[in-house]
Backbone as XML, in Angstrom:
<?xml version="1.0"?>
<chain id="A" units="angstrom">
  <residue number="1" name="UNK">
    <atom name="N" x="0.826" y="-1.198" z="0.000"/>
    <atom name="CA" x="0.000" y="0.000" z="0.000"/>
    <atom name="C" x="0.865" y="1.255" z="0.000"/>
  </residue>
  <residue number="2" name="UNK">
    <atom name="N" x="2.010" y="1.214" z="0.665"/>
    <atom name="CA" x="2.882" y="2.377" z="0.762"/>
    <atom name="C" x="3.339" y="2.860" z="-0.612"/>
  </residue>
  <residue number="3" name="UNK">
    <atom name="N" x="3.662" y="1.939" z="-1.525"/>
    <atom name="CA" x="4.121" y="2.347" z="-2.849"/>
    <atom name="C" x="2.992" y="3.021" z="-3.633"/>
  </residue>
  <residue number="4" name="UNK">
    <atom name="N" x="1.760" y="2.598" z="-3.408"/>
    <atom name="CA" x="0.623" y="3.239" z="-4.066"/>
    <atom name="C" x="0.476" y="4.669" z="-3.561"/>
  </residue>
  <residue number="5" name="UNK">
    <atom name="N" x="0.585" y="4.847" z="-2.267"/>
    <atom name="CA" x="0.489" y="6.184" z="-1.676"/>
    <atom name="C" x="1.612" y="7.069" z="-2.217"/>
  </residue>
  <residue number="6" name="UNK">
    <atom name="N" x="2.826" y="6.539" z="-2.281"/>
    <atom name="CA" x="3.951" y="7.311" z="-2.810"/>
    <atom name="C" x="3.702" y="7.718" z="-4.256"/>
  </residue>
  <residue number="7" name="UNK">
    <atom name="N" x="3.184" y="6.794" z="-5.056"/>
    <atom name="CA" x="2.892" y="7.119" z="-6.451"/>
    <atom name="C" x="1.833" y="8.211" z="-6.536"/>
  </residue>
  <residue number="8" name="UNK">
    <atom name="N" x="0.772" y="8.108" z="-5.752"/>
    <atom name="CA" x="-0.293" y="9.098" z="-5.807"/>
    <atom name="C" x="0.208" y="10.479" z="-5.386"/>
  </residue>
  <residue number="9" name="UNK">
    <atom name="N" x="1.063" y="10.523" z="-4.382"/>
    <atom name="CA" x="1.648" y="11.799" z="-3.962"/>
    <atom name="C" x="2.499" y="12.375" z="-5.084"/>
  </residue>
  <residue number="10" name="UNK">
    <atom name="N" x="3.324" y="11.521" z="-5.702"/>
    <atom name="CA" x="4.140" y="11.978" z="-6.828"/>
    <atom name="C" x="3.258" y="12.468" z="-7.970"/>
  </residue>
  <residue number="11" name="UNK">
    <atom name="N" x="2.211" y="11.723" z="-8.273"/>
    <atom name="CA" x="1.313" y="12.072" z="-9.370"/>
    <atom name="C" x="0.693" y="13.448" z="-9.158"/>
  </residue>
  <residue number="12" name="UNK">
    <atom name="N" x="0.300" y="13.745" z="-7.941"/>
    <atom name="CA" x="-0.255" y="15.064" z="-7.635"/>
    <atom name="C" x="0.797" y="16.157" z="-7.796"/>
  </residue>
  <residue number="13" name="UNK">
    <atom name="N" x="2.023" y="15.888" z="-7.363"/>
    <atom name="CA" x="3.104" y="16.858" z="-7.531"/>
    <atom name="C" x="3.408" y="17.073" z="-9.012"/>
  </residue>
  <residue number="14" name="UNK">
    <atom name="N" x="3.391" y="15.980" z="-9.766"/>
    <atom name="CA" x="3.642" y="16.062" z="-11.205"/>
    <atom name="C" x="2.598" y="16.959" z="-11.866"/>
  </residue>
  <residue number="15" name="UNK">
    <atom name="N" x="1.340" y="16.723" z="-11.534"/>
    <atom name="CA" x="0.259" y="17.530" z="-12.102"/>
    <atom name="C" x="0.422" y="18.995" z="-11.731"/>
  </residue>
  <residue number="16" name="UNK">
    <atom name="N" x="0.823" y="19.246" z="-10.504"/>
    <atom name="CA" x="1.048" y="20.622" z="-10.034"/>
    <atom name="C" x="2.151" y="21.302" z="-10.850"/>
  </residue>
  <residue number="17" name="UNK">
    <atom name="N" x="3.218" y="20.580" z="-11.125"/>
    <atom name="CA" x="4.327" y="21.132" z="-11.904"/>
    <atom name="C" x="3.880" y="21.426" z="-13.333"/>
  </residue>
  <residue number="18" name="UNK">
    <atom name="N" x="3.145" y="20.511" z="-13.942"/>
    <atom name="CA" x="2.649" y="20.751" z="-15.301"/>
    <atom name="C" x="1.711" y="21.959" z="-15.322"/>
  </residue>
  <residue number="19" name="UNK">
    <atom name="N" x="0.830" y="22.050" z="-14.342"/>
    <atom name="CA" x="-0.101" y="23.180" z="-14.301"/>
    <atom name="C" x="0.634" y="24.497" z="-14.107"/>
  </residue>
  <residue number="20" name="UNK">
    <atom name="N" x="1.651" y="24.512" z="-13.262"/>
    <atom name="CA" x="2.393" y="25.753" z="-13.030"/>
    <atom name="C" x="3.162" y="26.199" z="-14.278"/>
  </residue>
  <residue number="21" name="UNK">
    <atom name="N" x="3.410" y="25.262" z="-15.184"/>
    <atom name="CA" x="4.071" y="25.586" z="-16.449"/>
    <atom name="C" x="3.073" y="25.704" z="-17.603"/>
  </residue>
  <residue number="22" name="UNK">
    <atom name="N" x="1.777" y="25.689" z="-17.279"/>
    <atom name="CA" x="0.699" y="25.825" z="-18.264"/>
    <atom name="C" x="0.755" y="24.744" z="-19.345"/>
  </residue>
  <residue number="23" name="UNK">
    <atom name="N" x="1.099" y="23.530" z="-18.947"/>
    <atom name="CA" x="1.191" y="22.413" z="-19.885"/>
    <atom name="C" x="-0.035" y="21.524" z="-19.703"/>
  </residue>
  <residue number="24" name="UNK">
    <atom name="N" x="-0.784" y="21.360" z="-20.795"/>
    <atom name="CA" x="-1.964" y="20.508" z="-20.770"/>
    <atom name="C" x="-1.549" y="19.041" z="-20.833"/>
  </residue>
  <residue number="25" name="UNK">
    <atom name="N" x="-2.520" y="18.162" z="-20.548"/>
    <atom name="CA" x="-2.231" y="16.729" z="-20.475"/>
    <atom name="C" x="-1.620" y="16.189" z="-21.775"/>
  </residue>
  <residue number="26" name="UNK">
    <atom name="N" x="-2.244" y="16.435" z="-22.906"/>
    <atom name="CA" x="-1.713" y="15.905" z="-24.175"/>
    <atom name="C" x="-0.372" y="16.554" z="-24.516"/>
  </residue>
  <residue number="27" name="UNK">
    <atom name="N" x="-0.218" y="17.821" z="-24.172"/>
    <atom name="CA" x="1.076" y="18.484" z="-24.385"/>
    <atom name="C" x="2.155" y="17.794" z="-23.562"/>
  </residue>
  <residue number="28" name="UNK">
    <atom name="N" x="1.829" y="17.422" z="-22.343"/>
    <atom name="CA" x="2.830" y="16.761" z="-21.489"/>
    <atom name="C" x="3.220" y="15.412" z="-22.079"/>
  </residue>
  <residue number="29" name="UNK">
    <atom name="N" x="2.248" y="14.707" z="-22.629"/>
    <atom name="CA" x="2.526" y="13.410" z="-23.247"/>
    <atom name="C" x="3.441" y="13.582" z="-24.457"/>
  </residue>
  <residue number="30" name="UNK">
    <atom name="N" x="3.119" y="14.548" z="-25.299"/>
    <atom name="CA" x="3.943" y="14.821" z="-26.480"/>
    <atom name="C" x="5.335" y="15.272" z="-26.065"/>
  </residue>
  <residue number="31" name="UNK">
    <atom name="N" x="5.420" y="16.119" z="-25.059"/>
    <atom name="CA" x="6.726" y="16.583" z="-24.582"/>
    <atom name="C" x="7.554" y="15.416" z="-24.053"/>
  </residue>
  <residue number="32" name="UNK">
    <atom name="N" x="6.916" y="14.480" z="-23.372"/>
    <atom name="CA" x="7.639" y="13.292" z="-22.892"/>
    <atom name="C" x="8.149" y="12.452" z="-24.054"/>
  </residue>
  <residue number="33" name="UNK">
    <atom name="N" x="7.334" y="12.278" z="-25.095"/>
    <atom name="CA" x="7.767" y="11.520" z="-26.276"/>
    <atom name="C" x="8.968" y="12.182" z="-26.948"/>
  </residue>
  <residue number="34" name="UNK">
    <atom name="N" x="8.899" y="13.492" z="-27.118"/>
    <atom name="CA" x="9.974" y="14.238" z="-27.770"/>
    <atom name="C" x="11.253" y="14.159" z="-26.954"/>
  </residue>
  <residue number="35" name="UNK">
    <atom name="N" x="11.143" y="14.357" z="-25.653"/>
    <atom name="CA" x="12.321" y="14.363" z="-24.778"/>
    <atom name="C" x="12.927" y="12.973" z="-24.662"/>
  </residue>
  <residue number="36" name="UNK">
    <atom name="N" x="12.094" y="11.950" z="-24.564"/>
    <atom name="CA" x="12.606" y="10.580" z="-24.500"/>
    <atom name="C" x="13.368" y="10.238" z="-25.777"/>
  </residue>
  <residue number="37" name="UNK">
    <atom name="N" x="12.816" y="10.592" z="-26.915"/>
    <atom name="CA" x="13.515" y="10.332" z="-28.182"/>
    <atom name="C" x="14.869" y="11.049" z="-28.194"/>
  </residue>
  <residue number="38" name="UNK">
    <atom name="N" x="14.873" y="12.294" z="-27.787"/>
    <atom name="CA" x="16.105" y="13.092" z="-27.775"/>
    <atom name="C" x="17.152" y="12.487" z="-26.835"/>
  </residue>
  <residue number="39" name="UNK">
    <atom name="N" x="16.732" y="12.112" z="-25.643"/>
    <atom name="CA" x="17.680" y="11.593" z="-24.645"/>
    <atom name="C" x="18.174" y="10.186" z="-24.962"/>
  </residue>
  <residue number="40" name="UNK">
    <atom name="N" x="17.478" y="9.499" z="-25.852"/>
    <atom name="CA" x="17.919" y="8.162" z="-26.268"/>
    <atom name="C" x="18.509" y="8.192" z="-27.682"/>
  </residue>
  <residue number="41" name="UNK">
    <atom name="N" x="18.959" y="9.387" z="-28.082"/>
    <atom name="CA" x="19.656" y="9.593" z="-29.358"/>
    <atom name="C" x="18.832" y="9.195" z="-30.581"/>
  </residue>
  <residue number="42" name="UNK">
    <atom name="N" x="17.544" y="9.414" z="-30.490"/>
    <atom name="CA" x="16.682" y="9.204" z="-31.642"/>
    <atom name="C" x="16.186" y="10.575" z="-32.092"/>
  </residue>
  <residue number="43" name="UNK">
    <atom name="N" x="15.695" y="10.652" z="-33.286"/>
    <atom name="CA" x="15.152" y="11.916" z="-33.764"/>
    <atom name="C" x="13.638" y="11.825" z="-33.822"/>
  </residue>
  <residue number="44" name="UNK">
    <atom name="N" x="12.986" y="12.859" z="-33.325"/>
    <atom name="CA" x="11.525" y="12.922" z="-33.386"/>
    <atom name="C" x="11.179" y="13.955" z="-34.449"/>
  </residue>
  <residue number="45" name="UNK">
    <atom name="N" x="10.453" y="13.503" z="-35.439"/>
    <atom name="CA" x="10.005" y="14.407" z="-36.492"/>
    <atom name="C" x="8.532" y="14.732" z="-36.270"/>
  </residue>
  <residue number="46" name="UNK">
    <atom name="N" x="8.123" y="15.872" z="-36.779"/>
    <atom name="CA" x="6.715" y="16.232" z="-36.707"/>
    <atom name="C" x="5.880" y="15.120" z="-37.332"/>
  </residue>
  <residue number="47" name="UNK">
    <atom name="N" x="6.339" y="14.589" z="-38.447"/>
    <atom name="CA" x="5.589" y="13.535" z="-39.138"/>
    <atom name="C" x="5.430" y="12.278" z="-38.280"/>
  </residue>
  <residue number="48" name="UNK">
    <atom name="N" x="6.394" y="12.011" z="-37.393"/>
    <atom name="CA" x="6.272" y="10.860" z="-36.481"/>
    <atom name="C" x="5.063" y="11.034" z="-35.565"/>
  </residue>
  <residue number="49" name="UNK">
    <atom name="N" x="4.902" y="12.242" z="-35.036"/>
    <atom name="CA" x="3.762" y="12.505" z="-34.150"/>
    <atom name="C" x="2.448" y="12.493" z="-34.922"/>
  </residue>
  <residue number="50" name="UNK">
    <atom name="N" x="2.476" y="13.001" z="-36.145"/>
    <atom name="CA" x="1.253" y="13.057" z="-36.942"/>
    <atom name="C" x="0.716" y="11.669" z="-37.265"/>
  </residue>
  <residue number="51" name="UNK">
    <atom name="N" x="1.579" y="10.672" z="-37.261"/>
    <atom name="CA" x="1.158" y="9.292" z="-37.532"/>
    <atom name="C" x="0.446" y="8.661" z="-36.340"/>
  </residue>
  <residue number="52" name="UNK">
    <atom name="N" x="0.609" y="9.237" z="-35.160"/>
    <atom name="CA" x="-0.006" y="8.706" z="-33.946"/>
    <atom name="C" x="-1.433" y="9.245" z="-33.821"/>
  </residue>
  <residue number="53" name="UNK">
    <atom name="N" x="-2.380" y="8.517" z="-34.353"/>
    <atom name="CA" x="-3.781" y="8.971" z="-34.380"/>
    <atom name="C" x="-4.399" y="9.056" z="-32.988"/>
  </residue>
  <residue number="54" name="UNK">
    <atom name="N" x="-3.783" y="8.412" z="-31.997"/>
    <atom name="CA" x="-4.292" y="8.509" z="-30.630"/>
    <atom name="C" x="-4.131" y="9.916" z="-30.059"/>
  </residue>
  <residue number="55" name="UNK">
    <atom name="N" x="-3.233" y="10.701" z="-30.651"/>
    <atom name="CA" x="-2.994" y="12.066" z="-30.178"/>
    <atom name="C" x="-4.021" y="13.054" z="-30.720"/>
  </residue>
  <residue number="56" name="UNK">
    <atom name="N" x="-4.730" y="12.660" z="-31.756"/>
    <atom name="CA" x="-5.716" y="13.549" z="-32.365"/>
    <atom name="C" x="-5.461" y="13.693" z="-33.850"/>
  </residue>
  <residue number="57" name="UNK">
    <atom name="N" x="-6.153" y="14.638" z="-34.440"/>
    <atom name="CA" x="-5.997" y="14.887" z="-35.870"/>
    <atom name="C" x="-4.689" y="15.644" z="-36.122"/>
  </residue>
  <residue number="58" name="UNK">
    <atom name="N" x="-4.294" y="15.698" z="-37.367"/>
    <atom name="CA" x="-3.079" y="16.424" z="-37.730"/>
    <atom name="C" x="-3.070" y="17.865" z="-37.233"/>
  </residue>
  <residue number="59" name="UNK">
    <atom name="N" x="-4.145" y="18.634" z="-37.504"/>
    <atom name="CA" x="-4.172" y="20.018" z="-37.013"/>
    <atom name="C" x="-4.115" y="20.115" z="-35.483"/>
  </residue>
  <residue number="60" name="UNK">
    <atom name="N" x="-4.737" y="19.165" z="-34.801"/>
    <atom name="CA" x="-4.704" y="19.171" z="-33.332"/>
    <atom name="C" x="-3.286" y="18.926" z="-32.827"/>
  </residue>
  <residue number="61" name="UNK">
    <atom name="N" x="-2.610" y="17.963" z="-33.410"/>
    <atom name="CA" x="-1.225" y="17.670" z="-33.015"/>
    <atom name="C" x="-0.330" y="18.869" z="-33.318"/>
  </residue>
  <residue number="62" name="UNK">
    <atom name="N" x="-0.517" y="19.474" z="-34.487"/>
    <atom name="CA" x="0.259" y="20.673" z="-34.837"/>
    <atom name="C" x="0.022" y="21.778" z="-33.809"/>
  </residue>
  <residue number="63" name="UNK">
    <atom name="N" x="-1.213" y="21.887" z="-33.343"/>
    <atom name="CA" x="-1.548" y="22.897" z="-32.332"/>
    <atom name="C" x="-0.801" y="22.634" z="-31.024"/>
  </residue>
  <residue number="64" name="UNK">
    <atom name="N" x="-0.763" y="21.369" z="-30.602"/>
    <atom name="CA" x="-0.026" y="21.028" z="-29.382"/>
    <atom name="C" x="1.458" y="21.363" z="-29.537"/>
  </residue>
  <residue number="65" name="UNK">
    <atom name="N" x="2.023" y="21.023" z="-30.686"/>
    <atom name="CA" x="3.441" y="21.312" z="-30.931"/>
    <atom name="C" x="3.676" y="22.815" z="-30.900"/>
  </residue>
  <residue number="66" name="UNK">
    <atom name="N" x="2.808" y="23.572" z="-31.554"/>
    <atom name="CA" x="2.945" y="25.029" z="-31.574"/>
    <atom name="C" x="2.903" y="25.597" z="-30.167"/>
  </residue>
  <residue number="67" name="UNK">
    <atom name="N" x="1.996" y="25.078" z="-29.336"/>
    <atom name="CA" x="1.914" y="25.556" z="-27.950"/>
    <atom name="C" x="3.199" y="25.258" z="-27.188"/>
  </residue>
  <residue number="68" name="UNK">
    <atom name="N" x="3.773" y="24.082" z="-27.398"/>
    <atom name="CA" x="5.030" y="23.732" z="-26.721"/>
    <atom name="C" x="6.167" y="24.618" z="-27.202"/>
  </residue>
  <residue number="69" name="UNK">
    <atom name="N" x="6.148" y="24.999" z="-28.465"/>
    <atom name="CA" x="7.162" y="25.920" z="-29.002"/>
    <atom name="C" x="6.976" y="27.299" z="-28.376"/>
  </residue>
  <residue number="70" name="UNK">
    <atom name="N" x="5.741" y="27.786" z="-28.349"/>
    <atom name="CA" x="5.464" y="29.103" z="-27.773"/>
    <atom name="C" x="5.812" y="29.171" z="-26.286"/>
  </residue>
  <residue number="71" name="UNK">
    <atom name="N" x="5.628" y="28.062" z="-25.598"/>
    <atom name="CA" x="5.953" y="27.996" z="-24.162"/>
    <atom name="C" x="7.434" y="27.721" z="-23.927"/>
  </residue>
  <residue number="72" name="UNK">
    <atom name="N" x="8.185" y="27.610" z="-25.015"/>
    <atom name="CA" x="9.639" y="27.422" z="-24.998"/>
    <atom name="C" x="10.086" y="26.105" z="-24.377"/>
  </residue>
  <residue number="73" name="UNK">
    <atom name="N" x="9.325" y="25.041" z="-24.658"/>
    <atom name="CA" x="9.721" y="23.707" z="-24.237"/>
    <atom name="C" x="10.257" y="22.870" z="-25.394"/>
  </residue>
  <residue number="74" name="UNK">
    <atom name="N" x="9.970" y="23.292" z="-26.625"/>
    <atom name="CA" x="10.373" y="22.558" z="-27.821"/>
    <atom name="C" x="10.796" y="23.552" z="-28.892"/>
  </residue>
  <residue number="75" name="UNK">
    <atom name="N" x="11.778" y="23.149" z="-29.692"/>
    <atom name="CA" x="12.102" y="23.910" z="-30.896"/>
    <atom name="C" x="11.925" y="23.002" z="-32.103"/>
  </residue>
  <residue number="76" name="UNK">
    <atom name="N" x="11.563" y="23.618" z="-33.207"/>
    <atom name="CA" x="11.481" y="22.912" z="-34.485"/>
    <atom name="C" x="12.748" y="23.240" z="-35.250"/>
  </residue>
  <residue number="77" name="UNK">
    <atom name="N" x="13.354" y="22.234" z="-35.812"/>
    <atom name="CA" x="14.570" y="22.438" z="-36.586"/>
    <atom name="C" x="14.397" y="21.737" z="-37.929"/>
  </residue>
  <residue number="78" name="UNK">
    <atom name="N" x="14.531" y="22.516" z="-39.001"/>
    <atom name="CA" x="14.389" y="21.947" z="-40.340"/>
    <atom name="C" x="15.606" y="21.091" z="-40.663"/>
  </residue>
  <residue number="79" name="UNK">
    <atom name="N" x="15.358" y="20.003" z="-41.356"/>
    <atom name="CA" x="16.439" y="19.126" z="-41.807"/>
    <atom name="C" x="17.306" y="19.872" z="-42.807"/>
  </residue>
  <residue number="80" name="UNK">
    <atom name="N" x="18.600" y="19.649" z="-42.734"/>
    <atom name="CA" x="19.505" y="20.277" z="-43.694"/>
    <atom name="C" x="19.341" y="19.661" z="-45.075"/>
  </residue>
  <residue number="81" name="UNK">
    <atom name="N" x="18.924" y="18.388" z="-45.121"/>
    <atom name="CA" x="18.763" y="17.694" z="-46.397"/>
    <atom name="C" x="17.438" y="18.025" z="-47.080"/>
  </residue>
  <residue number="82" name="UNK">
    <atom name="N" x="16.387" y="18.163" z="-46.303"/>
    <atom name="CA" x="15.060" y="18.403" z="-46.848"/>
    <atom name="C" x="14.333" y="19.351" z="-45.911"/>
  </residue>
  <residue number="83" name="UNK">
    <atom name="N" x="14.187" y="20.593" z="-46.309"/>
    <atom name="CA" x="13.598" y="21.623" z="-45.441"/>
    <atom name="C" x="12.145" y="21.334" z="-45.070"/>
  </residue>
  <residue number="84" name="UNK">
    <atom name="N" x="11.492" y="20.415" z="-45.769"/>
    <atom name="CA" x="10.117" y="20.054" z="-45.427"/>
    <atom name="C" x="10.064" y="19.181" z="-44.172"/>
  </residue>
  <residue number="85" name="UNK">
    <atom name="N" x="11.173" y="18.529" z="-43.847"/>
    <atom name="CA" x="11.252" y="17.662" z="-42.668"/>
    <atom name="C" x="11.649" y="18.523" z="-41.469"/>
  </residue>
  <residue number="86" name="UNK">
    <atom name="N" x="10.844" y="18.453" z="-40.419"/>
    <atom name="CA" x="11.123" y="19.213" z="-39.208"/>
    <atom name="C" x="11.343" y="18.269" z="-38.032"/>
  </residue>
  <residue number="87" name="UNK">
    <atom name="N" x="12.446" y="18.512" z="-37.349"/>
    <atom name="CA" x="12.762" y="17.754" z="-36.148"/>
    <atom name="C" x="12.279" y="18.531" z="-34.934"/>
  </residue>
  <residue number="88" name="UNK">
    <atom name="N" x="11.891" y="17.804" z="-33.893"/>
    <atom name="CA" x="11.443" y="18.410" z="-32.643"/>
    <atom name="C" x="12.484" y="18.126" z="-31.575"/>
  </residue>
  <residue number="89" name="UNK">
    <atom name="N" x="12.974" y="19.196" z="-30.968"/>
    <atom name="CA" x="14.054" y="19.082" z="-29.992"/>
    <atom name="C" x="13.616" y="19.754" z="-28.692"/>
  </residue>
  <residue number="90" name="UNK">
    <atom name="N" x="13.757" y="19.065" z="-27.561"/>
    <atom name="CA" x="13.399" y="19.704" z="-26.287"/>
    <atom name="C" x="14.409" y="20.794" z="-25.947"/>
  </residue>
  <residue number="91" name="UNK">
    <atom name="N" x="13.925" y="21.852" z="-25.347"/>
    <atom name="CA" x="14.798" y="22.947" z="-24.912"/>
    <atom name="C" x="15.353" y="22.642" z="-23.523"/>
  </residue>
  <residue number="92" name="UNK">
    <atom name="N" x="16.227" y="23.506" z="-23.060"/>
    <atom name="CA" x="16.735" y="23.378" z="-21.688"/>
    <atom name="C" x="15.584" y="23.454" z="-20.686"/>
  </residue>
  <residue number="93" name="UNK">
    <atom name="N" x="14.556" y="24.255" z="-21.006"/>
    <atom name="CA" x="13.380" y="24.336" z="-20.121"/>
    <atom name="C" x="12.735" y="22.971" z="-19.945"/>
  </residue>
  <residue number="94" name="UNK">
    <atom name="N" x="12.623" y="22.222" z="-21.032"/>
    <atom name="CA" x="12.020" y="20.883" z="-20.959"/>
    <atom name="C" x="12.902" y="19.941" z="-20.148"/>
  </residue>
  <residue number="95" name="UNK">
    <atom name="N" x="14.194" y="19.970" z="-20.416"/>
    <atom name="CA" x="15.115" y="19.101" z="-19.677"/>
    <atom name="C" x="15.058" y="19.419" z="-18.188"/>
  </residue>
  <residue number="96" name="UNK">
    <atom name="N" x="15.037" y="20.704" z="-17.854"/>
    <atom name="CA" x="14.964" y="21.106" z="-16.445"/>
    <atom name="C" x="13.643" y="20.700" z="-15.807"/>
  </residue>
  <residue number="97" name="UNK">
    <atom name="N" x="12.553" y="20.759" z="-16.579"/>
    <atom name="CA" x="11.259" y="20.306" z="-16.076"/>
    <atom name="C" x="11.329" y="18.836" z="-15.688"/>
  </residue>
  <residue number="98" name="UNK">
    <atom name="N" x="11.928" y="18.022" z="-16.541"/>
    <atom name="CA" x="12.016" y="16.593" z="-16.239"/>
    <atom name="C" x="13.034" y="16.300" z="-15.142"/>
  </residue>
  <residue number="99" name="UNK">
    <atom name="N" x="14.037" y="17.136" z="-15.013"/>
    <atom name="CA" x="14.948" y="16.999" z="-13.863"/>
    <atom name="C" x="14.190" y="17.230" z="-12.560"/>
  </residue>
  <residue number="100" name="UNK">
    <atom name="N" x="13.346" y="18.260" z="-12.567"/>
    <atom name="CA" x="12.558" y="18.553" z="-11.372"/>
    <atom name="C" x="11.600" y="17.407" z="-11.063"/>
  </residue>
  <residue number="101" name="UNK">
    <atom name="N" x="10.946" y="16.889" z="-12.093"/>
    <atom name="CA" x="10.034" y="15.759" z="-11.882"/>
    <atom name="C" x="10.786" y="14.537" z="-11.362"/>
  </residue>
  <residue number="102" name="UNK">
    <atom name="N" x="11.962" y="14.300" z="-11.906"/>
    <atom name="CA" x="12.775" y="13.177" z="-11.460"/>
    <atom name="C" x="13.173" y="13.336" z="-9.995"/>
  </residue>
  <residue number="103" name="UNK">
    <atom name="N" x="13.549" y="14.557" z="-9.624"/>
    <atom name="CA" x="13.910" y="14.819" z="-8.228"/>
    <atom name="C" x="12.711" y="14.589" z="-7.315"/>
  </residue>
  <residue number="104" name="UNK">
    <atom name="N" x="11.541" y="15.015" z="-7.758"/>
    <atom name="CA" x="10.329" y="14.799" z="-6.963"/>
    <atom name="C" x="10.026" y="13.316" z="-6.820"/>
  </residue>
  <residue number="105" name="UNK">
    <atom name="N" x="10.244" y="12.572" z="-7.894"/>
    <atom name="CA" x="10.012" y="11.134" z="-7.856"/>
    <atom name="C" x="10.918" y="10.476" z="-6.812"/>
  </residue>
  <residue number="106" name="UNK">
    <atom name="N" x="12.122" y="11.007" z="-6.696"/>
    <atom name="CA" x="13.086" y="10.463" z="-5.738"/>
    <atom name="C" x="12.959" y="11.122" z="-4.364"/>
  </residue>
  <residue number="107" name="UNK">
    <atom name="N" x="11.891" y="11.914" z="-4.168"/>
    <atom name="CA" x="11.617" y="12.499" z="-2.857"/>
    <atom name="C" x="12.469" y="13.691" z="-2.498"/>
  </residue>
  <residue number="108" name="UNK">
    <atom name="N" x="13.090" y="14.315" z="-3.502"/>
    <atom name="CA" x="13.915" y="15.483" z="-3.254"/>
    <atom name="C" x="13.231" y="16.704" z="-3.841"/>
  </residue>
  <residue number="109" name="UNK">
    <atom name="N" x="13.525" y="17.865" z="-3.288"/>
    <atom name="CA" x="13.028" y="19.106" z="-3.859"/>
    <atom name="C" x="14.199" y="19.814" z="-4.498"/>
  </residue>
  <residue number="110" name="UNK">
    <atom name="N" x="14.015" y="20.248" z="-5.736"/>
    <atom name="CA" x="15.081" y="20.956" z="-6.455"/>
    <atom name="C" x="15.302" y="22.314" z="-5.794"/>
  </residue>
  <residue number="111" name="UNK">
    <atom name="N" x="16.546" y="22.728" z="-5.734"/>
    <atom name="CA" x="16.867" y="24.062" z="-5.203"/>
    <atom name="C" x="16.442" y="25.099" z="-6.222"/>
  </residue>
  <residue number="112" name="UNK">
    <atom name="N" x="15.840" y="26.177" z="-5.734"/>
    <atom name="CA" x="15.387" y="27.246" z="-6.643"/>
    <atom name="C" x="16.520" y="28.102" z="-7.118"/>
  </residue>
</chain>
């Protein structure tokens, strides 16, 4: 039971952090996908996300990406080979957000 309580406490803290950064649920999911790909040396393209119909329609996914760019959590970078291909790269803000979440998961509070 203790691990369930710990998870629920973490989950509430996680939600609080996302809300304080004005990140909606689907945006947080997309940001996690982009950051995980980046940290595991894979490239996330806009077209990769557009293929995931569980995220919504193409325009909806584009809207989520645009919001993450405007909130400075993601940058779009055009491919040098084909300018139509856009890569999604997490910013330092995104990396720091996940560092904070990781610290919370481990029961630590990040220094301000």
